[in-house]
TORNUPA-648351 format. One record per residue (C-alpha): residue in one letter; x, y, z. Coordinates in steps of 0.25 Angstrom, whole numbers, padded with zeros to 4 digits, always signed. Example, Ala and Ser with C-alpha at 12.3 -4.5 7.8 and 13.67 -1.06 7.14 Angstrom:
2
A+0049-0018+0031/S+0055-0004+0029/
This chain:
429
M+0091+0046+0272/T+0089+0037+0260/Q+0102+0031+0254/R+0104+0037+0241/T+0105+0027+0229/L+0116+0028+0218/N+0106+0034+0209/D+0102+0044+0220/W+0117+0048+0221/L+0119+0049+0206/A+0107+0058+0205/W+0112+0067+0217/M+0126+0067+0211/E+0121+0073+0198/Q+0115+0084+0205/Q+0127+0088+0214/H+0134+0097+0205/P+0129+0108+0196/S+0136+0103+0184/A+0138+0089+0179/I+0153+0092+0175/D+0161+0101+0183/L+0176+0098+0180/G+0186+0101+0191/L+0192+0094+0203/D+0191+0103+0214/R+0177+0099+0219/V+0179+0084+0218/Q+0193+0084+0223/K+0188+0091+0236/V+0178+0080+0238/W+0188+0069+0235/Q+0198+0075+0245/A+0188+0075+0255/L+0184+0061+0253/G+0199+0057+0255/A+0204+0058+0241/P+0201+0043+0238/Q+0211+0037+0229/P+0204+0027+0220/A+0215+0016+0219/K+0230+0013+0221/K+0232+0016+0206/V+0223+0025+0198/V+0221+0027+0183/V+0214+0039+0178/V+0208+0038+0163/G+0204+0050+0155/G+0202+0053+0141/T+0191+0056+0131/N+0188+0042+0127/G+0193+0028+0132/K+0193+0031+0146/G+0184+0020+0150/S+0191+0009+0141/T+0204+0013+0146/L+0199+0012+0161/T+0193-0001+0158/Y+0206-0007+0152/I+0214-0002+0164/S+0204-0008+0174/Q+0203-0021+0167/L+0218-0022+0166/A+0220-0019+0181/M+0209-0028+0186/T+0215-0039+0177/A+0228-0037+0185/G+0221-0038+0198/W+0221-0023+0202/K+0209-0019+0209/T+0203-0008+0200/G+0192+0002+0200/T+0187+0012+0190/Y+0179+0025+0189/T+0172+0028+0175/S+0162+0037+0170/P+0151+0038+0165/H+0143+0025+0168/F+0134+0018+0159/L+0123+0011+0167/R+0127+0013+0181/Y+0135+0023+0189/N+0142+0012+0196/E+0150+0009+0184/R+0158+0021+0186/V+0166+0015+0198/A+0170+0000+0196/I+0179-0008+0206/E+0185-0020+0199/G+0176-0018+0187/K+0163-0018+0195/S+0155-0006+0197/V+0153-0001+0211/A+0140-0003+0218/D+0129+0008+0221/G+0131+0008+0236/Q+0146+0010+0234/L+0143+0023+0225/C+0133+0028+0235/A+0142+0026+0247/V+0153+0035+0241/F+0143+0045+0235/E+0139+0047+0250/R+0154+0049+0254/I+0156+0059+0244/E+0143+0067+0247/A+0147+0066+0262/C+0160+0072+0258/Q+0154+0083+0251/T+0145+0086+0263/A+0157+0087+0272/L+0164+0096+0263/S+0152+0105+0262/Q+0151+0106+0277/Q+0165+0111+0276/G+0161+0122+0266/E+0165+0114+0253/V+0153+0112+0245/I+0157+0103+0234/S+0148+0097+0223/L+0152+0086+0214/T+0148+0082+0200/Y+0142+0069+0197/F+0156+0064+0191/E+0164+0070+0203/F+0155+0063+0213/G+0156+0050+0206/T+0171+0051+0204/L+0173+0053+0219/A+0164+0041+0222/A+0172+0033+0212/L+0185+0037+0219/L+0179+0033+0233/L+0174+0020+0228/L+0188+0016+0221/A+0196+0021+0233/G+0188+0012+0242/A+0190-0001+0233/N+0205-0002+0236/L+0209-0002+0221/D+0222-0005+0214/L+0218+0004+0202/A+0207+0014+0199/V+0204+0019+0185/L+0197+0032+0184/E+0190+0037+0172/V+0190+0053+0170/G+0176+0058+0168/L+0179+0071+0160/G+0192+0076+0155/G+0202+0074+0166/R+0208+0086+0173/L+0196+0091+0180/D+0188+0077+0181/A+0185+0072+0194/V+0193+0059+0192/N+0206+0068+0191/I+0206+0070+0207/V+0213+0056+0206/S+0227+0055+0201/G+0229+0043+0192/D+0242+0035+0192/V+0239+0034+0177/A+0230+0044+0169/I+0226+0040+0155/V+0220+0049+0145/T+0214+0040+0135/S+0210+0050+0124/V+0208+0065+0121/D+0197+0069+0112/L+0186+0080+0112/D+0175+0077+0122/H+0169+0085+0133/T+0175+0097+0127/D+0166+0107+0135/W+0174+0102+0147/L+0187+0098+0142/G+0191+0107+0131/S+0188+0108+0116/D+0201+0102+0111/R+0210+0089+0113/E+0221+0098+0120/A+0211+0103+0130/I+0205+0090+0133/G+0219+0083+0134/F+0223+0093+0145/E+0210+0089+0153/K+0212+0074+0151/A+0227+0076+0155/G+0223+0081+0168/I+0222+0067+0174/F+0237+0065+0172/R+0246+0066+0185/P+0261+0069+0187/D+0270+0057+0186/R+0258+0048+0183/L+0256+0040+0170/A+0247+0048+0160/L+0243+0040+0148/C+0237+0047+0136/A+0230+0037+0126/E+0226+0048+0117/P+0235+0046+0104/D+0234+0061+0101/V+0239+0067+0114/P+0235+0081+0117/Q+0246+0090+0120/S+0239+0096+0132/L+0239+0082+0138/A+0253+0079+0136/E+0257+0093+0141/H+0249+0091+0154/A+0255+0077+0156/Q+0269+0083+0154/T+0266+0095+0163/I+0262+0087+0175/A+0273+0076+0172/A+0263+0065+0170/R+0269+0052+0164/L+0262+0054+0150/M+0261+0042+0141/K+0255+0043+0127/I+0248+0032+0119/G+0257+0028+0107/E+0269+0032+0114/S+0271+0027+0128/F+0260+0017+0128/G+0250+0012+0117/I+0243+0001+0109/D+0246-0005+0096/E+0237-0013+0087/G+0241-0027+0083/N+0234-0038+0075/G+0221-0037+0082/D+0227-0035+0095/Y+0234-0023+0103/R+0247-0020+0110/C+0248-0010+0121/Y+0261-0005+0126/G+0267+0006+0136/Q+0277+0009+0147/L+0278+0005+0161/P+0282+0016+0172/D+0297+0011+0171/G+0297+0013+0156/R+0296-0001+0152/P+0287-0004+0140/W+0275-0014+0141/Y+0266-0019+0131/V+0254-0029+0129/D+0251-0035+0116/H+0241-0043+0109/I+0229-0036+0117/P+0216-0041+0110/A+0207-0030+0105/P+0199-0024+0117/Q+0184-0021+0118/L+0188-0007+0122/P+0196+0004+0114/V+0209-0002+0111/R+0218+0011+0113/N+0214+0012+0128/M+0221-0001+0131/A+0235+0006+0130/P+0233+0016+0141/A+0226+0006+0150/L+0238-0004+0149/Q+0248+0007+0150/A+0241+0012+0163/V+0240-0002+0169/K+0255-0005+0165/W+0259+0008+0172/L+0252+0005+0185/G+0259-0009+0186/I+0246-0017+0184/E+0252-0031+0180/L+0245-0038+0169/T+0250-0049+0159/D+0248-0046+0145/E+0237-0056+0144/Q+0230-0049+0156/C+0231-0036+0148/R+0225-0042+0135/H+0213-0048+0142/A+0210-0036+0151/L+0211-0026+0139/S+0203-0035+0129/H+0192-0038+0139/A+0190-0024+0144/T+0175-0019+0142/L+0168-0006+0145/T+0153-0002+0145/G+0150+0007+0133/R+0163+0006+0127/F+0164-0002+0114/Q+0154-0011+0121/H+0148-0022+0112/M+0134-0027+0115/E+0124-0037+0109/W+0110-0032+0111/Q+0097-0035+0104/N+0104-0043+0094/R+0113-0031+0090/H+0128-0028+0092/W+0130-0015+0100/L+0143-0007+0102/L+0142+0003+0114/D+0152+0014+0115/V+0151+0027+0122/A+0159+0035+0111/H+0154+0049+0113/N+0166+0058+0107/P+0173+0058+0094/E+0185+0050+0098/A+0177+0039+0104/A+0168+0039+0091/R+0180+0038+0082/H+0185+0026+0090/L+0171+0019+0089/A+0171+0022+0074/K+0185+0015+0073/W+0179+0003+0080/L+0167+0002+0071/A+0176+0003+0059/R+0184-0009+0064/N+0173-0017+0070/A+0160-0014+0063/K+0164-0016+0048/G+0152-0021+0040/R+0142-0019+0051/K+0131-0008+0051/V+0134+0001+0063/H+0122+0008+0070/A+0125+0019+0081/L+0117+0022+0093/C+0122+0036+0097/G+0118+0046+0107/M+0127+0058+0112/L+0128+0069+0121/A+0126+0083+0114/D+0139+0088+0120/K+0148+0078+0113/D+0154+0079+0100/I+0143+0072+0093/E+0148+0076+0079/G+0161+0070+0082/V+0156+0057+0087/L+0146+0055+0076/G+0156+0059+0065/A+0166+0048+0070/L+0156+0037+0069/V+0147+0041+0057/S+0154+0033+0047/S+0153+0021+0056/I+0138+0021+0059/G+0127+0016+0049/H+0115+0020+0058/W+0114+0030+0069/Q+0104+0029+0080/L+0105+0042+0087/L+0100+0044+0102/T+0096+0056+0109/L+0103+0057+0122/Q+0093+0063+0132/G+0097+0074+0142/A+0104+0088+0140/R+0117+0083+0135/G+0110+0073+0125/Q+0111+0074+0110/T+0098+0071+0102/A+0098+0060+0092/E+0093+0071+0082/G+0105+0079+0084/M+0115+0067+0081/A+0107+0063+0069/R+0109+0076+0063/R+0124+0075+0065/V+0124+0060+0060/A+0116+0064+0047/H+0126+0076+0045/L+0138+0066+0046/T+0133+0055+0037/S+0122+0051+0027/D+0126+0036+0028/A+0119+0032+0041/S+0105+0031+0046/I+0101+0039+0058/A+0090+0036+0069/Q+0087+0044+0082/A+0082+0039+0095/D+0078+0046+0108/T+0080+0034+0117/V+0091+0023+0118/E+0080+0013+0118/E+0074+0018+0105/A+0088+0019+0099/L+0092+0005+0102/T+0079-0001+0097/A+0081+0007+0084/L+0095+0002+0082/I+0091-0013+0084/N+0080-0011+0074/V+0089-0005+0063/S+0101-0014+0065/S+0105-0028+0063/A+0112-0039+0071/D+0125-0037+0063/D+0125-0022+0065/L+0133-0014+0076/I+0126-0004+0085/V+0135+0006+0091/V+0130+0014+0103/F+0138+0027+0107/G+0138+0042+0109/S+0137+0043+0124/F+0138+0036+0137/Y+0123+0038+0138/T+0120+0032+0125/V+0128+0019+0128/S+0123+0018+0142/M+0108+0019+0138/A+0110+0009+0127/L+0118+0000+0136/E+0107+0001+0147/K+0096-0003+0137/M+0104-0015+0132/L+0108-0020+0145/A+0093-0019+0150/D+0088-0028+0139/
C-alpha cells in the first residue's frame, strides 16, 4: 500500500465526518481514552477567547522558553502549512511526525469499530488528537493549547489546564455559541477547572462566566483587579498575585509588537506556574514576541504592509485604535476579504473612518462574501473613501501597489484566508 502524504491525510480528514463543525466531547473523548489519554506536558495552559488567543499563547511560550522550560504549542488555523499548528520549542513539526500520529489515530478508530464503536471525527478533532499525541511524545515541561471554537464543547477541552485563560468575550460564531455575550461567556468559561487558576482578561466580565467559575470553585482572577497592566511613559507595568497571595510586578516593559493587553494574563499564568524569570528576561521575551498575521509588518514591492487577521468587531476596533495612534498623517489603504457569516457591517463600521481607500476582495467558496456585497456596505457607511473590487488576491495586490505611494500604509485584514493568501504571494516573490 502506498504511504499517504500529509496532503493525502488532510484531504481524507476533511471527508471523515458529515459536518465540518460538530461541537461535543463524547466522540473525541472516546478516541482519546482509547489512545491512552495522552497528557501533553507536565503543566498545561489552555487559552480561549474571542480575540487575543494567539498573542497570549505566543507571549506565554516565549516567556517559558526564555526560562528554559521545554515548551510546545497547539494553535489553529494555520496560515501557509498545516504543520504550523503544532510546534515544539517554536519549531513546527515535520510532515512525517504528523503522518505517523494520524496513522495511530486511524488505527485506533478501526479497533474501536471492530468492537462496535464506529466513531468519525471532524478535521479539527482529528488534528487535536494528533497534536496531543505529538506534544505528549516530546517530554515537555509546558504545553499551551489554543481553543478552536468556544470552549465548553471544543475538542481541546478534553484536557484540563493548570491555568485556563479567557482573553476576551465578544460576538463571533454566534450560530454556535449564542447570540449575546452572556451565552458566549458561559461557553468560554467551560475551560475552567475546580481549584485551578481561571484568568479573565476581558474587562467587562460576563456574569455567566463569573457565576460558572464560582459554581465549580475555580480560582477566578479578573483583569484590573487581581492582575493587570498599567501604561507608563511609553512603556508598561504588569502586576498580579502568586499562589500564596504575594504580589508581583514587572515594570518598564517596552511597547510590544503584539497586542499590549495580553501581556498581563500571559505573565500572570507564567508567574502562577512558578516559571522563574528575571524582570529583564520578561521585558525581552514580551517585547520581541511576534506572530504571523497578527499586527505583522512587511516591506514588499516598495510598500509598507500591515497584516492582521481582524475578522470580528472587537478585533476591528483594536486595529482602528492602532491606526489612530500609529498612522497619523499617512494615507491608509485596506485590502479586505471576509466570510459571509461574519459581522461584516460591524467590522467595516469600526474601521471606516480609518481607511482612505478600500480594495475589496471576493473570497471564493460557499462561505465567501463577494467584493460587490462589501462595496455596497462601505458605500452605505461613508462617502469619503474610494472603493475598488477584485476577484483574486493577485489582482487586489497589484491594484493597491498602483494606487498607493511608498509613504502610505496598506492594511490587509478581514479573514485568515485573506491574510494567508496575501502572505503566500508576498513570500513567493
